[in-house]
N, C-alpha and C positions, 0 to 999 in steps of 0.2 A: 353317741357315735354317728348316728344318722345325720345329725346336724352338721358335723364336721365333714362328712362325705358330701353332703349337699353344698356346703360352702366351697370345698375343693373343686367340685364339679362346676360350680358357678365360675370360679377363677379360671379353670381350664377352658370353659366355653368362651370366656373373654379373650384369652390368649389365642385360641383356635380361630376366632373371628379375625384377629389382627395378623395372622400369619402372612397374608399377602403384603401387608405394610412392612412387616419385619423382613421379608424376602426382598422387597424393593429397596429397603434401606441398606441391605448387605450386598446386593447384586453388583453395584459399581466396583467393588473390590475385586470381584472375580472376573471382570472383563477389563481390568486395568491395562492389560497388555495389547488389547485390540486397538487398531488405528482408526476404525470406523467411528465417525463423529467425535473424534478426539479434539474438540474445540471447547474452550471455556464458555459456559453459559453467559457470562458477563462480557464476552468478546474483548476482555482486557480493559474494559472501561473503569476509570477511576472517578470517584465522587469528590465532593467539596473538601473532604478530609484527606485527599490524596491517597486513599486506600482503594483497592479493588472493590467492586460491588460484592462479589462472593469469594473470589480467589481462583487461582489456577487449577485447583483440584476438583472444582465443580464443573463437570463437562456435559455436553449434549449426549455423549456416549453413556455416561452414568444415568442420566435422566431417561434416555430411551430404554436401556436394558433394565433399569429399576422398575419402570412402569410395566414393561413386558414381563418381568418376573412376577410382579403383583398380579397381573392378569393370568399368567399360567397357573400360579398357585390357586387362585380363585376358581379357575376352570377345573382344576383337579378336585378341589373341595366340592364343587357342583357335581362332578361325576361320582365321588364317594357318597354324597348325600343321596343321589339318585339310586345308587346301588344299595342303599340302606345302611351304609357304614358311617359311623360317628354322628348319627342324627341326634343322639342323646346329649351331645355337647354343642350342637349347632345353634347359634343365636338366631339365624334367619332360615327361612325355607329356601334353600338354594335352587330348587326346581323352578320357583317363581322369580328368582333373582336375576337381574340383568348382568351381563358381563361388565357393564359400566361400573358396577360396584368394585370389581377387582381393579379396574383402571383407576377409579377414584381413590381407593386405598393406597395403591402404589404411587400415584401422582401426589396425593396429599402428604404421604410420608416424605417424599423427596422435596416438595415445596416447603414443608416444615423444616427440613434439614437446610435448605437454602436460606430460609428466614433466620435460622440459627447462625449460619455463616455470615449473613448480612450484619447481624447484631455484633458478632465477634469482630468483624472488620471495623465497625464503627467504634468499638472499644479498643481498637488497635491491638487485638490479640492475634498473635502470629498463627498462620495456618498450621494445623496439627496440634496446637496447644489446646488443652482441655479447659472448659468452664464447667465445673460440676453442676449437675441438674440440667442446665441448658442442653449440653451435648447428649445427655441420656434421654431427653424427653421431647426435643423439638420435632422429631419425626412422628412421634405418637400424637402430639397435639395436631399436627398437620393432617394425619390420617383420620383422626376423630372429627376434625372440621369437615372432612369430605364424606362422613358417614354417620354423623350424630343422630340423624332422623331415624336410623335403624335400631338405635340402642336406647335402653332405659338409663336413667340417671345413675343407678348403682353400677351398671355395666360401664358407663363412661368413666366414672370415678375409679373403678377397679382397673380399667385399662390404663388410665393416666398414672395410677400408683404402681402397677406391676411392671409396665413397660420399661421404666428406667433400670430396674433390677435385672430384667432380662437382657437389656442392652449391655449393662456392665458384665454380666455373665458371658455373653457372646464375645465381648472384647477380651475377657480373661482367657477364654478358650482359644480365641484367635491368636492371642499373645503366646500361649503355650505351644501352638502349632505354627508359630511364626507367620501368621496371617494378620495383617492390619485391617481391622474391620471398620474403623472410623473413616 
């Protein structure tokens, strides 16, 4: 029983570390109605294949608020850690950690998502159309690339295996509440 508890705590610690990236990945949906920075990241540019670089739904607004959400969540985690809350599931010592980790997790998640969109445009997949595995993992791969030096191999692998399931669950909940999370 103790081994199961330790294993579940390990998984939970990996998820907890990634919350800034998860928040960054979801944030653009919640600011969709704002006009601030509502410009495509690719400026409407098309490449050799006559497809947009990323697509019209990848905006500077989403990038800005996604990174901001990642930073805010990281700063909250830092405050909780300082107060002695959730230390048992913290992967890092938040008191010694720079706010740049929060920015990196948020930016990494969104750049991973942009990379996924880039791949989908090259494959001529329409915006909003799903590619299983890619759409559920691109943001996690991006976030891990911006934070891998903080993590062990088992943590990295766990994050990359668990994040797609959490993404799917978040999309399912969003669908039930009529919120499009992708």
